[in-house]
C-alpha positions in Angstrom: -35.8 -19.5 -41.7 -36.5 -20.9 -38.2 -37.1 -18.9 -35.1 -33.8 -20.3 -33.6 -31.9 -19.0 -36.6 -33.5 -15.6 -36.2 -32.7 -15.6 -32.5 -29.0 -15.8 -33.3 -29.0 -12.6 -35.3 -29.1 -10.2 -32.4 -26.2 -10.4 -30.0 -26.6 -10.1 -26.2 -25.7 -6.7 -24.8 -24.6 -5.4 -21.5 -27.1 -4.1 -19.0 -27.7 -0.4 -18.8 -25.5 2.0 -16.7 -26.2 5.5 -15.8 -24.2 8.3 -14.4 -24.6 11.9 -13.7 -28.0 14.6 -13.0 -30.0 34.2 -3.6 -32.3 36.6 -2.8 -31.9 39.8 -0.8 -33.9 43.0 0.0 -33.2 46.6 1.1 -35.2 49.3 2.9 -35.4 53.1 3.5 -36.8 55.7 5.9 -38.7 59.0 5.5 -38.1 62.5 7.2 -40.2 65.2 8.9 -40.5 69.1 8.5 -42.5 72.3 8.1 -45.0 73.1 5.4 -42.5 72.9 2.6 -40.9 70.1 4.6 -44.2 68.3 4.9 -44.5 68.3 1.1 -40.9 66.9 1.0 -41.8 64.3 3.7 -44.9 63.3 1.7 -42.8 62.9 -1.4 -40.3 60.9 0.7 -43.1 58.7 2.1 -44.4 58.2 -1.4 -40.9 57.1 -2.5 -40.6 54.9 0.5 -44.0 53.3 -0.2 -42.8 52.8 -3.8 -39.7 51.2 -2.6 -41.7 49.0 -0.3 -43.9 48.0 -3.3 -40.8 47.3 -5.3 -39.4 45.2 -2.4 -42.6 43.2 -2.3 -42.5 42.6 -6.1 -38.8 41.8 -6.0 -39.4 39.5 -3.0 -42.0 37.6 -5.0 -39.7 37.3 -7.9 -36.9 36.2 -5.7 -39.2 33.6 -4.1 -40.2 32.3 -7.5 -36.5 31.8 -8.6 -35.2 30.5 -5.3 -36.6 27.0 -6.0 -34.8 26.7 -9.3 -31.6 28.2 -7.9 -31.7 25.8 -4.9 -32.2 22.8 -7.2 -29.3 23.9 -9.3 -27.1 24.2 -6.3 -28.3 20.9 -4.9 -26.8 18.8 -7.7 -28.0 16.5 -10.5 -31.6 15.6 -11.1 -32.6 12.1 -12.2 -34.4 12.0 -15.5 -36.2 8.9 -16.7 -36.0 8.4 -20.5 -38.6 6.2 -22.2 -38.1 5.0 -25.8 -41.3 3.3 -26.9 -42.0 1.5 -30.2 -45.2 2.9 -31.5 -44.9 1.5 -35.1 -47.8 -0.4 -36.7 -47.5 -4.2 -36.7 -48.1 -4.4 -40.5 -46.1 -1.6 -42.0 -44.2 -4.1 -44.2 -45.4 -7.4 -45.6 -46.3 -10.3 -43.3 -43.7 -12.4 -45.2 -40.8 -10.2 -43.9 -38.6 -11.6 -41.1 -40.3 -9.2 -38.6 -43.8 -10.3 -39.7 -44.5 -6.9 -41.1 -43.6 -4.9 -38.0 -40.7 -2.6 -37.3 -38.3 -3.4 -34.5 -36.1 -1.1 -32.4 -32.9 -2.5 -31.0 -31.2 -1.9 -27.6 -29.0 1.1 -27.9 -26.3 3.3 -26.5 -26.7 6.8 -25.0 -24.6 9.7 -23.8 -25.2 12.7 -21.6 -23.2 15.6 -23.0 -22.7 19.3 -23.3 -21.0 19.5 -26.7 -22.5 18.1 -29.9 -24.0 14.6 -30.3 -21.0 12.3 -29.8 -22.6 9.3 -31.5 -21.7 10.6 -35.0 -21.0 13.7 -37.1 -23.2 14.2 -40.1 -21.2 14.0 -43.3 -18.4 11.9 -41.8 -17.8 8.1 -41.7 -19.5 6.1 -39.0 -17.4 4.8 -36.2 -16.8 1.0 -35.9 -19.2 0.9 -33.0 -21.9 2.8 -34.8 -21.4 0.5 -37.9 -22.0 -2.5 -35.7 -25.2 -1.1 -34.2 -26.6 0.2 -37.5 -26.0 -3.1 -39.4 -26.6 -5.7 -36.7 -28.3 -4.1 -33.8 -26.2 -4.5 -30.6 -24.6 -1.5 -29.0 -21.7 -3.8 -28.0 -20.5 -4.0 -31.6 -19.2 -6.8 -33.8 -17.3 -9.7 -32.2 -13.8 -8.7 -31.1 -14.4 -5.1 -32.0 -15.4 -2.1 -29.8 -19.1 -1.3 -29.6 -20.8 2.1 -29.6 -21.3 2.0 -25.9 -17.6 1.3 -25.4 -16.7 4.2 -27.6 -19.0 6.6 -25.8 -17.8 5.5 -22.4 -14.2 6.1 -23.5 -15.2 9.7 -24.2 -16.5 10.3 -20.6 -14.8 13.2 -19.1 -13.7 14.6 -22.4 -15.3 15.9 -25.6 -18.2 17.2 -23.6 -19.4 13.7 -22.6 -20.4 13.4 -18.9 -21.7 9.8 -18.9 -22.6 7.0 -21.2 -24.2 3.6 -21.2 -26.5 1.0 -22.8 -30.3 0.7 -22.5 -31.8 -2.8 -22.7 -34.8 -4.7 -21.5 -34.4 -7.4 -18.9 -32.3 -10.5 -19.8 -35.5 -12.5 -20.5 -38.6 -10.7 -21.4 -42.0 -11.5 -22.9 -43.6 -10.2 -26.1 -43.8 -7.3 -27.1 -40.3 -6.7 -25.6 -39.2 -9.9 -27.4 -40.5 -10.4 -30.9 -39.4 -14.0 -31.2 -40.2 -15.4 -27.7 -37.9 -15.8 -24.8 -34.4 -14.8 -26.0 -31.5 -14.7 -23.6 -29.7 -11.4 -23.7 -31.3 -8.2 -24.9 -33.7 -8.6 -27.8 -35.2 -5.8 -29.9 -38.6 -4.4 -29.1 -41.6 -4.9 -31.3 -44.5 -2.5 -31.5 -45.8 -1.9 -28.0 -42.5 -2.5 -26.3 -40.3 0.1 -24.6 -36.9 0.7 -23.2 -36.7 2.8 -20.0 -33.6 4.1 -18.3 -32.4 6.8 -15.9 -29.8 9.4 -16.4 -28.6 12.2 -14.1 -28.8 15.7 -15.6 -27.4 19.1 -14.7 -28.1 22.5 -16.2 -26.6 22.7 -19.7 -26.6 19.0 -20.4 -28.2 17.1 -23.3 -28.9 13.5 -24.3 -28.1 11.6 -27.5 -28.7 7.9 -28.3 -28.8 5.4 -31.1 -30.9 2.3 -31.9 -31.1 0.3 -35.1 -34.2 0.5 -37.3 -35.2 -3.1 -38.2 -35.6 -4.3 -41.0 -32.8 -2.4 -42.8 -29.2 -2.6 -44.0 -27.8 0.2 -41.8 -30.4 2.6 -40.6 -30.6 3.9 -37.1 -32.6 6.4 -35.0 -30.8 9.2 -33.2 -31.1 12.9 -32.4 -29.2 15.4 -34.6 -26.1 17.3 -33.7 -27.8 19.3 -30.9 -29.0 16.2 -29.1 -32.1 16.4 -26.8 -32.0 19.1 -24.1 -32.3 17.6 -20.7 -32.0 20.8 -18.7 -31.4 24.2 -20.2 -29.0 26.6 -18.4 -31.7 29.1 -17.6 -34.8 26.9 -16.9 -36.2 23.7 -15.4 -35.4 20.1 -16.4 -37.3 19.2 -19.6 -40.4 17.1 -19.2 -42.6 15.4 -21.8 -42.4 14.3 -25.4 -39.2 15.1 -27.2 -39.6 12.8 -30.2 -39.3 15.7 -32.6 -35.6 15.9 -31.9 -35.0 12.4 -33.3 -34.4 11.5 -37.0 -33.9 8.4 -39.1 -30.3 8.1 -40.3 -28.3 6.1 -42.9 -24.9 5.1 -41.5 -23.4 4.9 -45.0 -21.7 1.6 -44.2 -23.8 -0.8 -46.3 -25.8 -0.2 -49.4 -29.6 -0.2 -49.2 -29.5 -2.8 -51.9 -33.0 -4.3 -51.3 -36.3 -3.1 -50.0 -36.6 -3.2 -46.2 -37.4 -6.8 -45.1 -36.6 -8.2 -48.5 -32.8 -8.5 -48.4 -30.6 -11.4 -47.2 -28.0 -8.9 -45.9 -30.5 -7.1 -43.6 -31.1 -7.8 -40.0 -32.7 -10.0 -38.8 -32.4 -12.2 -41.9 -28.6 -12.1 -42.4 -26.5 -15.1 -41.4 -23.7 -13.0 -39.8 -23.7 -9.5 -38.2 -21.1 -8.1 -40.7 -22.8 -9.5 -43.8 -23.2 -7.3 -46.9 -21.0 -5.1 -49.1 -19.1 -2.1 -47.8 -20.6 1.2 -48.9 -17.8 3.4 -47.9 -20.2 6.3 -47.4 -20.9 8.8 -44.6 -23.7 9.3 -42.1 -26.7 11.1 -43.7 -30.3 11.8 -42.9 -32.3 9.1 -44.5 -34.5 11.6 -46.3 -31.5 12.7 -48.3 -30.6 9.2 -49.5 -33.5 8.8 -51.9 -33.2 5.0 -52.2 -36.8 4.7 -53.5 -38.1 2.6 -50.6 -40.9 3.4 -48.1 -40.1 4.4 -44.6 -42.4 5.7 -41.9 -42.1 9.1 -40.1 -40.0 8.9 -36.9 -43.0 9.8 -34.9 -44.8 6.7 -36.3 -41.9 4.5 -35.1 -40.9 5.7 -31.7 -42.0 8.0 -28.9 -39.3 9.5 -26.7 -40.4 11.1 -23.4 -38.5 12.6 -20.4 -39.7 12.5 -16.8 -37.5 14.4 -14.3 -37.4 13.5 -10.7 -38.6 9.9 -10.9 -39.6 6.8 -12.9 -42.5 6.7 -15.3 -45.2 4.1 -15.2 -44.8 1.5 -18.0 
């Protein structure tokens, strides 16, 4: 199979879009009096000093929470999401279409408050998710809605605040382009990364999906809870959140051959919708038991969040 043939397997996708991201004190005074009154006054002063101490402690607490409250009142915070391919270059045989490596395709994401809108475990995959899981592009099969379209249609309802696609530049160099300079948005090979910004507010979470290549219909995505961007009672999340991501089987095409060995698998297939219909449901891959070898998610991608600005590549 020529490189030109392989280049045609992955469809161009749209560029990424992004949307969305009181303290007080009191005082008191003391009194004055005779000998019994002095005792009372001393007690009163002690109480007043205690109140003053309490005010100082409360003031410190108020000061420590004011920054968080001010930020929550000031509006969304920009969070940079980085999805990096950390897979080995030789996990599969060198005779596979990926040269032994694992690729991760451009994907679709959503910022949401309800459950992961990409799919529901135990239910059929949407048309858009089927297109991504079987062929790679978040824009879907020709003449059919893609996953990014489906998620954007949910914006403003079903707990979805914003949605879009994440892709590299239109023409990029290896390792963000396993086959050379490919117009559109190619998958990333080991060492490549996608990076995009979202706007987050307290209570919002992130979900996304990218195809695992080579495979018939596997994809990477968080579970039902998504990835917390900003908890209601804390600061925006920062750092590695890969442990929220799992490898899923879309249930749309049988895993009929070992990864990298099947003619109906991306990137070897001749058409994006090639392969028999499975008629199944979305399941965690570890419950499928197809007998083939797959790496742990943490050995495929690393997902990190950086609030308040962009990360260095």
